[in-house]
BALOKOL-920107 format. One record per residue: x, z negated, y negated of N, C-alpha, C, O in turn; residue in one letter; residue number from 1. Coordinates in steps of 0.2 Angstrom, whole numbers, plus 5000, padded with zeros to 4 digits. Layout:
N
node nx = X, nz = Z, ny = Y, cax = X, caz = Z, cay = Y, cx = X, cz = Z, cy = Y, ox = X, oz = Z, oy = Y, aa = A, i = NUM
...
# end
This chain:
77
node nx = 5004, nz = 5000, ny = 5006, cax = 5000, caz = 5000, cay = 5000, cx = 5004, cz = 5000, cy = 4994, ox = 5010, oz = 4997, oy = 4994, aa = M, i = 1
node nx = 5002, nz = 5004, ny = 4989, cax = 5006, caz = 5003, cay = 4982, cx = 5000, cz = 5001, cy = 4977, ox = 4995, oz = 5004, oy = 4977, aa = K, i = 2
node nx = 5002, nz = 4997, ny = 4973, cax = 4997, caz = 4994, cay = 4968, cx = 5001, cz = 4992, cy = 4962, ox = 5007, oz = 4989, oy = 4963, aa = N, i = 3
node nx = 4998, nz = 4992, ny = 4956, cax = 5001, caz = 4990, cay = 4950, cx = 4996, cz = 4986, cy = 4947, ox = 4990, oz = 4988, oy = 4946, aa = T, i = 4
node nx = 4998, nz = 4980, ny = 4945, cax = 4993, caz = 4975, cay = 4941, cx = 4997, cz = 4972, cy = 4935, ox = 5003, oz = 4969, oy = 4936, aa = V, i = 5
node nx = 4995, nz = 4973, ny = 4929, cax = 4998, caz = 4970, cay = 4923, cx = 4995, cz = 4963, cy = 4922, ox = 4988, oz = 4963, oy = 4921, aa = Y, i = 6
node nx = 4999, nz = 4958, ny = 4920, cax = 4996, caz = 4952, cay = 4918, cx = 4999, cz = 4950, cy = 4912, ox = 5005, oz = 4949, oy = 4911, aa = I, i = 7
node nx = 4995, nz = 4949, ny = 4907, cax = 4997, caz = 4947, cay = 4900, cx = 4994, cz = 4940, cy = 4899, ox = 4988, oz = 4939, oy = 4898, aa = D, i = 8
node nx = 4999, nz = 4935, ny = 4898, cax = 4996, caz = 4928, cay = 4896, cx = 4999, cz = 4926, cy = 4890, ox = 5005, oz = 4926, oy = 4888, aa = F, i = 9
node nx = 4994, nz = 4923, ny = 4885, cax = 4996, caz = 4921, cay = 4879, cx = 4991, cz = 4915, cy = 4877, ox = 4985, oz = 4916, oy = 4876, aa = D, i = 10
node nx = 4994, nz = 4909, ny = 4878, cax = 4989, caz = 4903, cay = 4877, cx = 4987, cz = 4902, cy = 4869, ox = 4984, oz = 4897, oy = 4868, aa = D, i = 11
node nx = 4990, nz = 4906, ny = 4865, cax = 4988, caz = 4906, cay = 4858, cx = 4982, cz = 4910, cy = 4856, ox = 4980, oz = 4910, oy = 4850, aa = E, i = 12
node nx = 4980, nz = 4914, ny = 4860, cax = 4974, caz = 4919, cay = 4858, cx = 4968, cz = 4916, cy = 4862, ox = 4968, oz = 4913, oy = 4867, aa = R, i = 13
node nx = 4962, nz = 4919, ny = 4860, cax = 4956, caz = 4917, cay = 4863, cx = 4955, cz = 4919, cy = 4870, ox = 4954, oz = 4915, oy = 4875, aa = D, i = 14
node nx = 4957, nz = 4925, ny = 4872, cax = 4957, caz = 4928, cay = 4878, cx = 4964, cz = 4927, cy = 4881, ox = 4968, oz = 4931, oy = 4880, aa = N, i = 15
node nx = 4965, nz = 4921, ny = 4884, cax = 4972, caz = 4919, cay = 4886, cx = 4975, cz = 4924, cy = 4891, ox = 4981, oz = 4926, oy = 4891, aa = K, i = 16
node nx = 4971, nz = 4926, ny = 4896, cax = 4974, caz = 4931, cay = 4901, cx = 4971, cz = 4938, cy = 4901, ox = 4965, oz = 4938, oy = 4901, aa = V, i = 17
node nx = 4975, nz = 4943, ny = 4901, cax = 4972, caz = 4950, cay = 4901, cx = 4976, cz = 4953, cy = 4907, ox = 4982, oz = 4953, oy = 4908, aa = I, i = 18
node nx = 4971, nz = 4955, ny = 4912, cax = 4974, caz = 4959, cay = 4918, cx = 4972, cz = 4966, cy = 4917, ox = 4966, oz = 4968, oy = 4915, aa = I, i = 19
node nx = 4976, nz = 4970, ny = 4918, cax = 4975, caz = 4977, cay = 4918, cx = 4979, cz = 4982, cy = 4922, ox = 4983, oz = 4980, oy = 4927, aa = G, i = 20
node nx = 4978, nz = 4988, ny = 4921, cax = 4981, caz = 4994, cay = 4925, cx = 4985, cz = 4998, cy = 4920, ox = 4982, oz = 4999, oy = 4915, aa = K, i = 21
node nx = 4990, nz = 5002, ny = 4923, cax = 4993, caz = 5007, cay = 4918, cx = 4987, cz = 5013, cy = 4917, ox = 4983, oz = 5014, oy = 4921, aa = P, i = 22
node nx = 4988, nz = 5016, ny = 4912, cax = 4983, caz = 5021, cay = 4910, cx = 4982, cz = 5027, cy = 4915, ox = 4977, oz = 5030, oy = 4916, aa = P, i = 23
node nx = 4988, nz = 5028, ny = 4919, cax = 4987, caz = 5034, cay = 4924, cx = 4983, cz = 5032, cy = 4930, ox = 4981, oz = 5036, oy = 4935, aa = E, i = 24
node nx = 4981, nz = 5025, ny = 4931, cax = 4977, caz = 5023, cay = 4936, cx = 4970, cz = 5024, cy = 4935, ox = 4967, oz = 5022, oy = 4930, aa = I, i = 25
node nx = 4966, nz = 5028, ny = 4939, cax = 4959, caz = 5029, cay = 4938, cx = 4955, cz = 5023, cy = 4938, ox = 4956, oz = 5019, oy = 4943, aa = A, i = 26
node nx = 4950, nz = 5022, ny = 4934, cax = 4946, caz = 5016, cay = 4934, cx = 4941, cz = 5017, cy = 4939, ox = 4939, oz = 5023, oy = 4941, aa = Q, i = 27
node nx = 4938, nz = 5012, ny = 4942, cax = 4933, caz = 5013, cay = 4947, cx = 4927, cz = 5016, cy = 4944, ox = 4925, oz = 5014, oy = 4938, aa = P, i = 28
node nx = 4923, nz = 5020, ny = 4948, cax = 4917, caz = 5023, cay = 4945, cx = 4911, cz = 5020, cy = 4948, ox = 4905, oz = 5022, oy = 4946, aa = T, i = 29
node nx = 4911, nz = 5015, ny = 4952, cax = 4905, caz = 5012, cay = 4955, cx = 4907, cz = 5005, cy = 4957, ox = 4913, oz = 5003, oy = 4958, aa = N, i = 30
node nx = 4902, nz = 5001, ny = 4959, cax = 4903, caz = 4994, cay = 4961, cx = 4908, cz = 4993, cy = 4967, ox = 4912, oz = 4989, oy = 4968, aa = E, i = 31
node nx = 4907, nz = 4998, ny = 4972, cax = 4911, caz = 4997, cay = 4978, cx = 4918, cz = 4998, cy = 4977, ox = 4922, oz = 4995, oy = 4979, aa = E, i = 32
node nx = 4920, nz = 5004, ny = 4973, cax = 4927, caz = 5005, cay = 4971, cx = 4929, cz = 4999, cy = 4967, ox = 4935, oz = 4997, oy = 4968, aa = E, i = 33
node nx = 4926, nz = 4996, ny = 4963, cax = 4928, caz = 4990, cay = 4959, cx = 4930, cz = 4984, cy = 4964, ox = 4935, oz = 4981, oy = 4963, aa = A, i = 34
node nx = 4925, nz = 4983, ny = 4968, cax = 4926, caz = 4978, cay = 4973, cx = 4933, cz = 4979, cy = 4977, ox = 4937, oz = 4974, oy = 4978, aa = G, i = 35
node nx = 4934, nz = 4985, ny = 4979, cax = 4940, caz = 4987, cay = 4983, cx = 4946, cz = 4986, cy = 4979, ox = 4951, oz = 4983, oy = 4981, aa = V, i = 36
node nx = 4946, nz = 4988, ny = 4972, cax = 4951, caz = 4987, cay = 4968, cx = 4953, cz = 4980, cy = 4966, ox = 4959, oz = 4978, oy = 4967, aa = M, i = 37
node nx = 4948, nz = 4976, ny = 4965, cax = 4949, caz = 4969, cay = 4964, cx = 4952, cz = 4965, cy = 4970, ox = 4956, oz = 4961, oy = 4970, aa = I, i = 38
node nx = 4949, nz = 4967, ny = 4976, cax = 4952, caz = 4964, cay = 4982, cx = 4960, cz = 4966, cy = 4983, ox = 4964, oz = 4962, oy = 4985, aa = A, i = 39
node nx = 4961, nz = 4972, ny = 4982, cax = 4968, caz = 4974, cay = 4982, cx = 4973, cz = 4971, cy = 4977, ox = 4978, oz = 4969, oy = 4978, aa = N, i = 40
node nx = 4970, nz = 4970, ny = 4971, cax = 4973, caz = 4966, cay = 4965, cx = 4975, cz = 4959, cy = 4967, ox = 4980, oz = 4957, oy = 4966, aa = D, i = 41
node nx = 4970, nz = 4956, ny = 4970, cax = 4971, caz = 4949, cay = 4972, cx = 4976, cz = 4949, cy = 4978, ox = 4980, oz = 4944, oy = 4978, aa = I, i = 42
node nx = 4976, nz = 4953, ny = 4982, cax = 4981, caz = 4953, cay = 4988, cx = 4988, cz = 4955, cy = 4985, ox = 4993, oz = 4951, oy = 4986, aa = S, i = 43
node nx = 4989, nz = 4959, ny = 4980, cax = 4995, caz = 4961, cay = 4977, cx = 4998, cz = 4954, cy = 4973, ox = 5004, oz = 4953, oy = 4973, aa = T, i = 44
node nx = 4993, nz = 4951, ny = 4969, cax = 4995, caz = 4945, cay = 4965, cx = 4997, cz = 4940, cy = 4970, ox = 5002, oz = 4936, oy = 4968, aa = I, i = 45
node nx = 4994, nz = 4939, ny = 4975, cax = 4996, caz = 4934, cay = 4980, cx = 5002, cz = 4935, cy = 4983, ox = 5006, oz = 4930, oy = 4984, aa = T, i = 46
node nx = 5004, nz = 4941, ny = 4985, cax = 5010, caz = 4943, cay = 4988, cx = 5016, cz = 4942, cy = 4983, ox = 5021, oz = 4939, oy = 4984, aa = I, i = 47
node nx = 5015, nz = 4944, ny = 4977, cax = 5019, caz = 4943, cay = 4971, cx = 5021, cz = 4935, cy = 4970, ox = 5026, oz = 4933, oy = 4969, aa = A, i = 48
node nx = 5015, nz = 4931, ny = 4970, cax = 5016, caz = 4924, cay = 4969, cx = 5020, cz = 4921, cy = 4975, ox = 5024, oz = 4917, oy = 4974, aa = L, i = 49
node nx = 5019, nz = 4923, ny = 4981, cax = 5022, caz = 4921, cay = 4987, cx = 5030, cz = 4922, cy = 4986, ox = 5034, oz = 4918, oy = 4988, aa = N, i = 50
node nx = 5031, nz = 4928, ny = 4984, cax = 5038, caz = 4930, cay = 4983, cx = 5042, cz = 4926, cy = 4978, ox = 5047, oz = 4923, oy = 4978, aa = T, i = 51
node nx = 5038, nz = 4924, ny = 4972, cax = 5041, caz = 4920, cay = 4967, cx = 5042, cz = 4913, cy = 4969, ox = 5046, oz = 4910, oy = 4967, aa = L, i = 52
node nx = 5037, nz = 4911, ny = 4973, cax = 5038, caz = 4904, cay = 4976, cx = 5044, cz = 4904, cy = 4981, ox = 5048, oz = 4899, oy = 4981, aa = L, i = 53
node nx = 5045, nz = 4909, ny = 4985, cax = 5051, caz = 4909, cay = 4989, cx = 5058, cz = 4909, cy = 4985, ox = 5062, oz = 4905, oy = 4986, aa = D, i = 54
node nx = 5058, nz = 4913, ny = 4979, cax = 5064, caz = 4913, cay = 4975, cx = 5065, cz = 4906, cy = 4972, ox = 5070, oz = 4904, oy = 4971, aa = V, i = 55
node nx = 5059, nz = 4903, ny = 4969, cax = 5060, caz = 4897, cay = 4966, cx = 5063, cz = 4892, cy = 4971, ox = 5067, oz = 4888, oy = 4969, aa = S, i = 56
node nx = 5060, nz = 4892, ny = 4977, cax = 5062, caz = 4887, cay = 4982, cx = 5069, cz = 4888, cy = 4984, ox = 5073, oz = 4883, oy = 4984, aa = S, i = 57
node nx = 5071, nz = 4894, ny = 4985, cax = 5078, caz = 4896, cay = 4987, cx = 5083, cz = 4894, cy = 4981, ox = 5089, oz = 4893, oy = 4983, aa = D, i = 58
node nx = 5081, nz = 4894, ny = 4975, cax = 5085, caz = 4893, cay = 4969, cx = 5085, cz = 4885, cy = 4968, ox = 5089, oz = 4883, oy = 4963, aa = S, i = 59
node nx = 5082, nz = 4881, ny = 4972, cax = 5082, caz = 4874, cay = 4971, cx = 5077, cz = 4871, cy = 4966, ox = 5078, oz = 4866, oy = 4964, aa = G, i = 60
node nx = 5072, nz = 4875, ny = 4964, cax = 5067, caz = 4872, cay = 4959, cx = 5061, cz = 4869, cy = 4963, ox = 5056, oz = 4868, oy = 4960, aa = F, i = 61
node nx = 5062, nz = 4866, ny = 4969, cax = 5057, caz = 4863, cay = 4972, cx = 5056, cz = 4866, cy = 4979, ox = 5058, oz = 4872, oy = 4980, aa = G, i = 62
node nx = 5053, nz = 4862, ny = 4984, cax = 5052, caz = 4865, cay = 4990, cx = 5046, cz = 4870, cy = 4990, ox = 5042, oz = 4869, oy = 4985, aa = T, i = 63
node nx = 5045, nz = 4874, ny = 4994, cax = 5040, caz = 4879, cay = 4994, cx = 5033, cz = 4875, cy = 4994, ox = 5028, oz = 4877, oy = 4991, aa = K, i = 64
node nx = 5033, nz = 4870, ny = 4998, cax = 5027, caz = 4866, cay = 4999, cx = 5025, cz = 4862, cy = 4993, ox = 5019, oz = 4862, oy = 4991, aa = E, i = 65
node nx = 5030, nz = 4859, ny = 4989, cax = 5029, caz = 4856, cay = 4983, cx = 5026, cz = 4861, cy = 4978, ox = 5021, oz = 4860, oy = 4974, aa = E, i = 66
node nx = 5029, nz = 4867, ny = 4978, cax = 5027, caz = 4872, cay = 4973, cx = 5020, cz = 4875, cy = 4975, ox = 5016, oz = 4876, oy = 4970, aa = L, i = 67
node nx = 5018, nz = 4875, ny = 4981, cax = 5012, caz = 4878, cay = 4983, cx = 5006, cz = 4872, cy = 4981, ox = 5001, oz = 4874, oy = 4979, aa = I, i = 68
node nx = 5008, nz = 4866, ny = 4981, cax = 5004, caz = 4861, cay = 4979, cx = 5002, cz = 4861, cy = 4972, ox = 4996, oz = 4860, oy = 4970, aa = E, i = 69
node nx = 5007, nz = 4863, ny = 4968, cax = 5006, caz = 4864, cay = 4961, cx = 5002, cz = 4870, cy = 4959, ox = 4997, oz = 4869, oy = 4955, aa = E, i = 70
node nx = 5002, nz = 4875, ny = 4963, cax = 4998, caz = 4881, cay = 4963, cx = 4991, cz = 4879, cy = 4964, ox = 4986, oz = 4881, oy = 4961, aa = V, i = 71
node nx = 4990, nz = 4876, ny = 4970, cax = 4983, caz = 4874, cay = 4972, cx = 4980, cz = 4869, cy = 4967, ox = 4974, oz = 4870, oy = 4965, aa = I, i = 72
node nx = 4984, nz = 4865, ny = 4964, cax = 4981, caz = 4860, cay = 4958, cx = 4979, cz = 4864, cy = 4953, ox = 4973, oz = 4863, oy = 4950, aa = T, i = 73
node nx = 4983, nz = 4869, ny = 4951, cax = 4981, caz = 4874, cay = 4945, cx = 4975, cz = 4878, cy = 4947, ox = 4970, oz = 4879, oy = 4943, aa = K, i = 74
node nx = 4974, nz = 4880, ny = 4953, cax = 4968, caz = 4884, cay = 4955, cx = 4962, cz = 4880, cy = 4955, ox = 4957, oz = 4883, oy = 4953, aa = L, i = 75
node nx = 4963, nz = 4874, ny = 4957, cax = 4957, caz = 4870, cay = 4957, cx = 4955, cz = 4867, cy = 4950, ox = 4949, oz = 4865, oy = 4949, aa = K, i = 76
node nx = 4960, nz = 4868, ny = 4945, cax = 4959, caz = 4865, cay = 4939, cx = 4954, cz = 4867, cy = 4934, ox = 4954, oz = 4865, oy = 4928, aa = G, i = 77
# end
């Protein structure tokens, strides 16, 4: 699978998180396509987060288990 997801975070603006796609990616034309795109984006972001957790753990910024607990706390938050 190949997928691109842009995430722009700025806690100083009203809309803190903007998630988007590059302009060359066709936008979904119906609800089914939108659902598939969102599911793929969630999968992509999860894989990227897992990679970042591995790098953080390998670099000594906490164990992967500790980092996952922080993520879960934020997800529940």
